[in-house]
C-alpha positions as CSV (number, residue, x, y, z in Angstrom):
1,M,-91.4,37.5,-187.4
2,F,-87.8,38.3,-188.3
3,P,-85.8,35.3,-189.7
4,L,-82.8,34.1,-187.6
5,D,-79.2,34.3,-188.8
6,Y,-77.3,31.3,-190.0
7,L,-75.8,30.1,-186.7
8,M,-79.0,30.6,-184.7
9,T,-80.9,28.8,-187.4
10,F,-78.7,25.7,-187.0
11,G,-78.9,26.0,-183.3
12,L,-82.7,26.1,-183.4
13,L,-82.9,23.2,-185.8
14,L,-80.7,21.0,-183.6
15,L,-82.8,21.9,-180.6
16,I,-85.9,20.9,-182.5
17,V,-84.3,17.6,-183.5
18,F,-83.4,16.9,-179.8
19,I,-86.9,17.8,-178.5
20,V,-88.7,15.9,-181.2
21,S,-86.5,12.8,-180.7
22,E,-87.0,12.8,-176.9
23,F,-90.8,13.5,-177.3
24,S,-91.3,10.8,-179.9
25,H,-89.3,8.3,-177.8
26,K,-91.5,9.0,-174.8
27,L,-94.7,8.6,-176.8
28,N,-93.2,5.6,-178.8
29,V,-94.2,7.2,-182.1
30,V,-92.2,7.9,-185.3
31,A,-90.2,11.2,-185.1
32,V,-90.4,12.0,-188.9
33,P,-94.0,13.4,-188.9
34,L,-93.2,15.6,-185.9
35,L,-90.1,16.9,-187.7
36,I,-92.1,17.7,-190.8
37,I,-94.8,19.5,-188.7
38,S,-92.0,21.4,-186.9
39,G,-90.7,22.5,-190.3
40,I,-94.2,23.7,-191.4
41,I,-94.5,25.7,-188.2
42,I,-91.1,27.5,-188.3
43,G,-90.9,27.8,-192.1
44,P,-92.1,30.6,-194.5
45,Y,-95.7,29.2,-194.6
46,G,-95.8,29.2,-190.8
47,V,-94.4,31.8,-188.4
48,G,-91.5,32.4,-190.7
49,I,-88.6,32.5,-188.2
50,V,-86.4,30.2,-190.3
51,K,-85.4,31.2,-193.8
52,K,-83.8,28.7,-196.2
53,F,-80.2,29.5,-197.3
54,E,-77.6,27.7,-199.4
55,G,-75.8,26.1,-196.5
56,L,-79.1,24.7,-195.1
57,E,-80.1,23.4,-198.5
58,F,-76.8,21.7,-198.8
59,F,-77.2,19.9,-195.5
60,G,-80.7,18.9,-196.5
61,E,-79.4,17.4,-199.8
62,L,-76.8,15.4,-197.8
63,G,-79.7,14.3,-195.5
64,F,-81.8,12.8,-198.3
65,L,-78.7,11.1,-199.8
66,F,-77.9,9.6,-196.4
67,L,-81.5,8.6,-196.0
68,V,-81.6,6.5,-199.1
69,F,-78.1,5.2,-198.4
70,L,-79.1,3.9,-195.0
71,A,-82.3,2.4,-196.5
72,G,-80.1,0.4,-198.8
73,L,-78.0,-0.8,-195.9
74,E,-81.1,-2.3,-194.2
75,I,-80.8,-5.4,-196.3
76,K,-77.7,-6.3,-194.2
77,G,-79.7,-8.1,-191.5
78,V,-81.9,-10.2,-193.7
79,K,-81.1,-13.9,-193.8
80,N,-82.7,-17.0,-195.4
81,V,-84.5,-14.9,-198.0
82,K,-86.8,-16.7,-200.4
83,W,-86.3,-14.3,-203.3
84,K,-89.1,-16.0,-205.4
85,N,-91.7,-15.0,-202.7
86,V,-90.1,-11.5,-202.5
87,G,-90.3,-11.0,-206.2
88,E,-93.9,-12.1,-206.4
89,L,-95.0,-9.8,-203.7
90,A,-93.0,-6.9,-205.0
91,I,-94.3,-7.2,-208.5
92,I,-97.9,-7.3,-207.4
93,L,-97.6,-4.4,-205.0
94,A,-95.5,-2.3,-207.5
95,S,-98.0,-2.9,-210.3
96,V,-101.1,-2.1,-208.4
97,S,-99.6,0.9,-206.6
98,F,-98.2,2.4,-209.9
99,F,-101.5,2.2,-211.8
100,V,-103.6,3.6,-208.8
101,G,-101.2,6.5,-208.3
102,F,-101.0,7.2,-212.1
103,G,-104.8,7.1,-212.4
104,I,-105.5,9.4,-209.5
105,V,-103.4,12.3,-210.6
106,Y,-104.5,11.8,-214.2
107,M,-108.1,12.1,-213.2
108,F,-107.3,15.3,-211.4
109,G,-106.0,16.9,-214.5
110,Y,-102.3,16.2,-214.2
111,H,-101.8,15.2,-217.9
112,P,-101.1,16.6,-221.3
113,P,-101.5,19.3,-222.5
114,A,-101.6,21.1,-219.2
115,Y,-98.9,18.9,-217.6
116,L,-96.3,16.5,-219.0
117,L,-97.0,12.8,-218.9
118,A,-94.0,12.6,-216.6
119,T,-96.1,13.9,-213.7
120,P,-98.6,11.0,-213.4
121,L,-95.7,8.6,-214.2
122,L,-93.7,10.1,-211.3
123,I,-96.6,9.8,-208.9
124,G,-97.1,6.2,-209.9
125,T,-93.4,5.4,-209.0
126,I,-93.8,7.3,-205.7
127,F,-96.8,5.1,-204.8
128,Q,-94.6,2.0,-205.4
129,S,-92.1,2.9,-202.6
130,S,-92.5,2.4,-198.9
131,S,-90.4,3.1,-195.7
132,V,-87.9,0.5,-194.6
133,G,-87.0,2.3,-191.4
134,E,-90.5,2.2,-190.1
135,I,-91.6,-1.2,-191.4
136,I,-88.7,-3.1,-189.8
137,P,-89.7,-2.2,-186.2
138,I,-93.4,-2.8,-187.0
139,I,-92.6,-6.4,-188.2
140,N,-90.3,-7.1,-185.2
141,H,-93.1,-6.0,-182.8
142,T,-95.8,-8.2,-184.5
143,P,-95.2,-11.9,-183.9
144,K,-97.9,-13.0,-186.4
145,L,-96.2,-11.1,-189.2
146,R,-92.6,-11.8,-188.1
147,D,-93.0,-15.6,-187.8
148,K,-95.1,-16.1,-190.9
149,I,-93.6,-13.8,-193.5
150,G,-90.9,-11.7,-191.7
151,N,-88.0,-12.7,-194.0
152,T,-90.1,-11.8,-197.1
153,L,-91.5,-8.4,-196.0
154,I,-88.2,-6.5,-195.4
155,P,-86.5,-7.5,-198.7
156,T,-89.8,-6.7,-200.5
157,V,-89.7,-3.2,-199.1
158,V,-86.1,-2.8,-200.2
159,L,-87.0,-4.2,-203.7
160,L,-90.0,-1.8,-204.0
161,D,-87.7,1.2,-203.1
162,T,-85.3,-0.1,-205.8
163,I,-88.0,-0.3,-208.4
164,S,-89.4,3.1,-207.4
165,L,-86.0,4.9,-207.4
166,I,-84.8,3.4,-210.7
167,G,-88.2,4.3,-212.2
168,L,-87.8,7.8,-210.9
169,S,-84.4,8.1,-212.5
170,I,-85.7,6.8,-215.9
171,I,-88.6,9.3,-215.9
172,L,-86.4,12.3,-215.0
173,H,-83.8,11.3,-217.6
174,W,-86.5,11.1,-220.2
175,Y,-87.9,14.4,-219.0
176,K,-84.5,16.1,-219.4
177,N,-83.5,14.2,-222.7
178,P,-86.7,13.2,-224.5
179,N,-84.8,11.1,-227.0
180,F,-85.3,7.3,-227.4
181,M,-81.6,6.7,-228.2
182,N,-80.5,8.6,-225.1
183,L,-82.9,6.5,-223.0
184,I,-81.4,3.3,-224.5
185,L,-77.8,4.5,-223.7
186,F,-78.9,5.4,-220.2
187,A,-80.4,1.9,-219.6
188,I,-77.1,0.4,-220.8
189,F,-75.0,2.6,-218.5
190,L,-77.4,1.9,-215.6
191,F,-77.0,-1.9,-216.1
192,I,-73.2,-1.5,-216.2
193,F,-73.3,0.6,-213.0
194,V,-75.4,-2.0,-211.2
195,F,-73.4,-4.9,-212.5
196,I,-70.0,-3.5,-211.5
197,G,-71.3,-2.1,-208.2
198,S,-72.9,-5.3,-207.1
199,K,-69.8,-7.4,-208.1
200,Y,-67.0,-5.3,-206.7
201,L,-68.3,-3.0,-203.9
202,P,-69.0,-5.8,-201.4
203,K,-65.5,-7.2,-202.0
204,I,-64.0,-3.7,-201.5
205,G,-66.1,-3.2,-198.4
206,K,-65.0,-6.5,-196.8
207,W,-61.4,-5.7,-197.5
208,I,-61.6,-2.3,-195.9
209,F,-63.3,-3.7,-192.8
210,T,-60.6,-6.3,-192.5
211,R,-57.8,-3.7,-193.0
212,Y,-59.1,-0.8,-190.9
213,K,-61.4,-2.5,-188.3
214,S,-61.6,-0.5,-185.1
215,S,-59.0,2.0,-186.2
216,Y,-58.6,5.1,-184.1
217,E,-58.8,7.2,-187.2
218,E,-62.2,5.9,-188.1
219,M,-60.8,4.9,-191.5
220,E,-63.8,2.6,-192.4
221,I,-66.2,5.5,-191.9
222,I,-64.1,7.8,-194.0
223,F,-64.0,5.1,-196.7
224,F,-67.7,4.7,-196.7
225,M,-68.3,8.4,-197.0
226,A,-65.7,8.7,-199.8
227,L,-67.1,5.7,-201.7
228,L,-70.6,7.0,-201.4
229,F,-69.8,10.4,-202.9
230,M,-67.6,8.8,-205.5
231,M,-70.4,6.6,-206.7
232,I,-72.7,9.6,-206.7
233,G,-70.2,11.5,-208.9
234,I,-69.9,8.6,-211.3
235,S,-73.7,8.3,-211.5
236,E,-74.1,11.9,-212.5
237,L,-71.7,11.3,-215.4
238,I,-74.2,8.8,-216.8
239,G,-77.3,10.8,-216.0
240,L,-78.3,8.6,-213.0
241,E,-80.0,10.5,-210.2
242,P,-77.8,10.9,-207.1
243,I,-80.4,9.4,-204.8
244,V,-80.5,6.2,-206.9
245,A,-76.7,5.9,-206.7
246,A,-76.8,6.5,-202.9
247,F,-79.5,3.8,-202.5
248,L,-77.7,1.2,-204.7
249,T,-74.4,1.9,-203.0
250,G,-76.0,1.1,-199.6
251,L,-77.6,-2.0,-201.1
252,F,-74.2,-3.2,-202.5
253,L,-72.3,-2.5,-199.2
254,G,-75.0,-3.8,-196.9
255,E,-73.8,-7.4,-196.8
256,S,-70.2,-6.3,-196.1
257,I,-71.1,-4.7,-192.8
258,K,-70.7,-7.3,-190.1
259,D,-70.0,-4.9,-187.2
260,E,-73.0,-3.3,-185.7
261,E,-70.8,-0.5,-184.3
262,I,-70.0,0.6,-187.9
263,Y,-73.7,0.7,-188.8
264,G,-74.3,2.6,-185.5
265,K,-71.7,5.3,-186.5
266,L,-73.2,5.7,-189.9
267,N,-76.7,6.0,-188.3
268,S,-75.4,8.6,-185.9
269,I,-74.1,10.8,-188.8
270,G,-77.3,10.4,-190.8
271,K,-80.2,10.1,-188.3
272,G,-78.5,12.2,-185.7
273,F,-78.2,15.3,-187.8
274,L,-78.4,15.2,-191.6
275,I,-81.7,13.3,-192.1
276,P,-83.7,15.3,-189.6
277,I,-82.6,18.5,-191.3
278,F,-84.0,17.1,-194.6
279,F,-87.4,16.3,-193.0
280,I,-87.6,19.8,-191.4
281,L,-86.9,21.3,-194.9
282,V,-89.6,19.2,-196.4
283,G,-92.0,20.7,-193.8
284,M,-90.7,24.2,-194.7
285,D,-91.6,23.6,-198.3
286,T,-95.1,22.5,-197.4
287,N,-97.9,25.1,-197.7
288,I,-100.9,23.7,-195.8
289,S,-102.9,26.9,-196.6
290,V,-103.1,25.8,-200.2
291,F,-106.1,23.6,-199.3
292,L,-108.0,26.8,-198.5
293,K,-107.7,28.0,-202.1
294,S,-109.9,25.4,-203.7
295,A,-112.1,22.5,-202.7
296,D,-110.5,20.5,-205.5
297,Y,-107.2,20.5,-203.5
298,I,-109.0,19.0,-200.5
299,Y,-110.4,16.3,-202.8
300,L,-106.9,15.7,-204.2
301,V,-105.3,15.1,-200.8
302,I,-108.1,12.8,-199.7
303,A,-107.7,10.9,-203.0
304,I,-104.0,10.7,-202.6
305,V,-104.1,9.4,-199.0
306,L,-107.0,6.9,-199.6
307,G,-105.7,5.9,-203.0
308,L,-102.3,4.9,-201.5
309,M,-103.9,2.9,-198.8
310,V,-106.3,1.1,-201.1
311,S,-103.5,0.3,-203.6
312,K,-101.5,-1.4,-200.9
313,L,-104.5,-3.2,-199.5
314,I,-105.4,-4.5,-203.0
315,G,-101.9,-5.6,-203.7
316,G,-101.6,-7.4,-200.4
317,Y,-105.0,-9.1,-200.8
318,I,-104.1,-10.3,-204.3
319,Y,-100.8,-11.8,-203.1
320,S,-102.5,-13.4,-200.1
321,K,-105.2,-15.1,-202.2
322,I,-103.0,-16.2,-205.0
323,F,-100.3,-17.7,-202.8
324,K,-102.6,-18.7,-199.9
325,K,-100.8,-16.8,-197.1
326,D,-103.9,-16.1,-194.9
327,L,-102.9,-12.5,-194.6
328,S,-105.5,-10.7,-196.6
329,L,-104.7,-7.3,-194.9
330,L,-101.0,-7.6,-195.4
331,G,-101.0,-4.4,-197.5
332,I,-101.4,-2.4,-194.3
333,V,-97.7,-3.0,-193.5
334,F,-96.7,-1.2,-196.6
335,F,-98.7,2.0,-195.8
336,P,-95.7,4.1,-194.5
337,Q,-94.4,6.5,-197.1
338,L,-91.5,8.4,-195.7
339,G,-88.0,8.0,-197.1
340,A,-88.0,7.4,-200.8
341,T,-91.5,9.0,-201.2
342,L,-90.5,12.3,-199.7
343,V,-87.1,12.4,-201.5
344,A,-88.8,11.7,-204.9
345,S,-91.5,14.3,-204.2
346,K,-88.9,16.9,-203.3
347,I,-87.0,16.2,-206.5
348,G,-90.2,16.3,-208.5
349,L,-91.0,19.7,-207.0
350,Q,-87.5,21.0,-207.9
351,Y,-87.9,19.8,-211.5
352,G,-91.4,21.4,-211.8
353,L,-93.1,18.1,-212.4
354,I,-95.0,18.4,-209.1
355,D,-96.8,21.6,-208.1
356,E,-97.5,22.9,-204.6
357,P,-100.9,21.3,-204.0
358,L,-99.7,17.9,-205.2
359,F,-96.5,18.1,-203.1
360,T,-98.4,19.2,-200.0
361,S,-100.9,16.3,-200.6
362,I,-98.0,13.8,-200.7
363,V,-96.5,15.2,-197.5
364,V,-99.9,14.9,-195.7
365,M,-100.1,11.3,-197.0
366,A,-96.6,10.6,-195.6
367,I,-97.5,12.1,-192.2
368,T,-100.9,10.2,-192.1
369,T,-99.5,6.8,-193.0
370,A,-96.5,7.1,-190.7
371,L,-98.7,7.8,-187.7
372,A,-101.6,5.4,-188.6
373,T,-99.7,2.3,-189.6
374,P,-98.3,1.2,-186.2
375,F,-101.7,1.6,-184.6
376,L,-103.5,-0.3,-187.5
377,V,-101.0,-3.1,-187.5
378,T,-101.2,-3.6,-183.8
379,R,-105.0,-3.6,-183.8
380,I,-105.3,-6.0,-186.8
381,F,-102.4,-8.4,-186.4
382,G,-102.0,-8.2,-182.6
383,K,-99.3,-6.9,-180.4
384,L,-96.7,-8.7,-178.3
385,E,-98.3,-10.6,-175.5
386,K,-97.0,-9.5,-172.1
387,S,-95.2,-12.3,-170.2
388,D,-96.7,-13.2,-166.8
389,I,-93.3,-14.2,-165.4
390,K,-92.3,-12.5,-162.2
391,N,-89.1,-12.2,-160.0
392,H,-87.1,-13.3,-163.1
393,T,-84.0,-12.2,-164.9
394,V,-84.2,-10.3,-168.2
395,I,-81.2,-10.8,-170.5
396,L,-80.8,-8.1,-173.1
397,G,-78.6,-9.5,-175.9
398,G,-78.4,-13.2,-176.8
399,G,-74.8,-13.2,-178.0
400,I,-72.0,-15.2,-176.6
401,I,-72.0,-13.7,-173.1
402,G,-75.8,-13.7,-173.1
403,G,-75.8,-17.4,-174.0
404,Y,-73.4,-18.1,-171.1
405,A,-75.6,-16.2,-168.7
406,A,-78.7,-18.1,-169.9
407,S,-76.8,-21.5,-169.5
408,A,-75.8,-20.6,-165.9
409,L,-79.3,-19.4,-164.9
410,S,-80.8,-22.6,-166.4
411,L,-78.4,-24.7,-164.3
412,L,-79.5,-22.7,-161.3
413,K,-83.1,-23.3,-162.2
414,E,-83.8,-19.5,-162.2
415,E,-86.5,-18.0,-164.3
416,F,-85.2,-15.8,-167.1
417,I,-86.2,-14.4,-170.5
418,I,-83.9,-13.2,-173.3
419,V,-84.4,-10.2,-175.7
420,E,-82.5,-10.6,-179.0
421,N,-82.7,-8.5,-182.1
422,D,-81.3,-11.1,-184.5
423,K,-83.9,-13.7,-185.6
424,T,-81.3,-16.4,-186.3
425,K,-79.8,-16.1,-182.8
426,C,-83.3,-15.9,-181.2
427,D,-84.3,-19.1,-183.0
428,E,-81.1,-20.9,-181.8
429,L,-81.8,-19.9,-178.2
430,K,-85.3,-21.2,-178.5
431,L,-84.0,-24.5,-179.7
432,K,-82.0,-24.8,-176.5
433,G,-85.3,-24.4,-174.6
434,Y,-84.8,-20.8,-173.5
435,K,-87.5,-18.2,-173.6
436,C,-86.5,-15.6,-176.2
437,V,-88.4,-12.5,-177.5
438,L,-87.3,-11.2,-180.9
439,G,-87.0,-7.4,-181.0
440,N,-85.0,-4.3,-180.2
441,P,-83.9,-4.4,-176.6
442,T,-84.2,-0.6,-176.4
443,N,-87.9,-0.6,-177.4
444,R,-90.2,0.2,-174.5
445,A,-93.0,-2.1,-175.8
446,I,-90.5,-5.0,-175.9
447,L,-89.2,-4.3,-172.4
448,D,-92.8,-4.1,-171.2
449,A,-93.7,-7.4,-172.9
450,V,-90.9,-9.2,-170.9
451,N,-92.5,-7.7,-167.8
452,I,-89.5,-5.6,-166.8
453,N,-91.6,-4.1,-164.0
454,E,-91.5,-7.4,-162.1
455,A,-88.0,-8.4,-163.0
456,K,-85.5,-9.2,-160.2
457,Y,-82.4,-8.8,-162.3
458,A,-81.5,-7.3,-165.7
459,L,-78.4,-8.2,-167.6
460,V,-77.7,-5.5,-170.2
461,L,-75.2,-7.2,-172.6
462,L,-75.6,-5.1,-175.8
463,S,-72.9,-4.3,-178.3
464,S,-73.9,-0.7,-178.7
465,S,-73.0,1.8,-176.0
466,K,-76.0,4.0,-176.9
467,D,-78.4,1.1,-176.7
468,S,-77.1,0.1,-173.3
469,V,-77.7,3.6,-171.9
470,I,-81.2,3.8,-173.3
471,A,-82.1,0.3,-172.0
472,V,-80.7,0.9,-168.5
473,R,-82.4,4.2,-168.1
474,Y,-85.8,2.8,-169.0
475,I,-85.4,-0.2,-166.8
476,R,-84.5,2.0,-163.9
477,E,-87.4,4.3,-164.6
478,K,-89.9,1.4,-164.7
479,N,-88.4,-0.7,-161.9
480,S,-86.4,0.9,-159.2
481,K,-85.8,-2.4,-157.3
482,C,-84.4,-4.3,-160.2
483,K,-80.7,-5.1,-159.9
484,I,-79.0,-4.0,-163.1
485,I,-75.8,-5.5,-164.3
486,A,-74.6,-3.7,-167.4
487,M,-71.7,-4.5,-169.8
488,V,-69.9,-1.3,-170.9
489,H,-67.4,-0.8,-173.7
490,N,-65.6,2.5,-172.8
491,E,-65.0,4.8,-169.9
492,R,-67.6,7.3,-170.9
493,E,-70.3,4.7,-170.9
494,R,-69.1,3.5,-167.5
495,K,-69.5,7.0,-166.0
496,I,-73.0,7.4,-167.5
497,L,-74.2,4.0,-166.2
498,Q,-72.4,4.0,-162.9
499,G,-75.0,5.9,-161.1
500,I,-78.0,3.9,-162.4
501,S,-76.6,0.4,-162.6
502,D,-75.8,-1.9,-159.7
503,E,-72.8,-3.6,-161.3
504,I,-70.6,-2.6,-164.3
505,L,-68.7,-5.2,-166.4
506,Y,-66.1,-4.7,-169.0
507,P,-65.8,-7.4,-171.7
508,E,-62.0,-7.2,-171.2
509,T,-62.5,-8.1,-167.5
510,L,-64.6,-11.1,-168.4
511,T,-62.0,-12.2,-171.0
512,G,-59.2,-11.7,-168.5
513,M,-61.0,-13.8,-165.9
514,N,-61.4,-16.5,-168.4
515,I,-57.7,-16.4,-169.4
516,I,-56.7,-16.6,-165.7
517,W,-59.1,-19.6,-165.2
518,H,-57.4,-21.4,-168.2
519,I,-53.9,-20.6,-166.9
520,M,-54.8,-21.9,-163.4
521,K,-56.3,-25.0,-165.0
522,L,-53.1,-25.7,-167.0
523,I,-50.9,-25.1,-163.9
524,N,-53.1,-27.4,-161.8
525,E,-52.9,-30.1,-164.5
526,E,-49.1,-29.7,-164.6
527,Q,-48.8,-30.0,-160.8
528,N,-51.0,-33.1,-160.8
529,K,-48.6,-34.8,-163.3
530,R,-45.8,-34.3,-160.9
């Protein structure tokens, strides 16, 4: 088929992103594998309607930089971390995964003299990483994991990605400059980069948020973008790979983000456009037909997929037995290999350290683990139990307003259940005797678990406009009789929700009513004194 021109290409890619996002949301599956498969279909090894060009490659590069940047930011929501436990689990998993990955490709002939030693070393570091974006929802939807070891798993994934990406940078630096003194200098510069970044970037981030919070000019977003690319520029001067700088910058700035709206805006830029483009480009670079050329390539992909899974299982089993955690199949949680894995593989392909069959095998591994992990975790560790409560009120969001609503309903002796995404808040609500489910209020499995089908009322009190719209639409789809009271943050959101919500509330209205109540109280007290 004839390739499309530039503008039509972007239009088609955005249409694919929209369709895949909607389709994956309906099926409750991860969108990334579907984006990669879409890239395979439309790319040069498929029907060939999309041809890569410089502008598309540029957006793809921005996509993988944003991907690892947002992965670094994921540390922001983790509290009460026992870093000793995190370090122990990360060291065991990283060690086992590295040696299994190294051993597999070495046995398949990827070693000197035919290949550089950097190739098996690179695969070893790729095996160490995981996928923060997929693992967090899996943990939140699995009470057994979340309650026992939830605060250990997420930092462990972030630490594994850190180890993997720094290892990748060292290997590539050694590959480009095979000189021991250069490697020592690089290690010194890397230490200085990490030390200065970890010490000063959080302070700068907090100052910017205080100075430009909620500005009409979106100054805080502009600052984040500028700082990200400045750090990448500095990293290139010392020979550090841009993806490592992007990840570390996200890691350093994560704790300074207190406003979910800021994180939502960054997510919209990345996950709404740039990151999907990157995954589609990964698919376009994937030549599935390579497996038809030799049976050895089929054995290679089987070894890569099974080897990755076995390495994670062994690592999780060792940790469970040594530290008596009663989670012998814990390694399953670390199966997903999307973000850092695909980025590192793409870079390895560009440098010539990974050939086409090996790259395609890694992509197949990423697709397989992404699709299989949620199913396996649910089957092995159990899923959320569905509440048998009926004719109740569901409160989405356990913040200040949600807490007031819960208090009022409790006084009225009405049945209710709260959905809250923050573990600390959820635990506080439980201490008050309220029923609270920890999880994303927009997730269909969570809403089904609180029996939204049988709910009498739904109070949607979320801080994100996008989340409010998603939640309200699903509630209305599942339960047409449910009375929905939604809190909105702007006029656009009000117009969207007006037709499907029964009542619309502005936070400013609630604040105004509270102020009026206090004024009337003061006036009444003054009159009584007279």
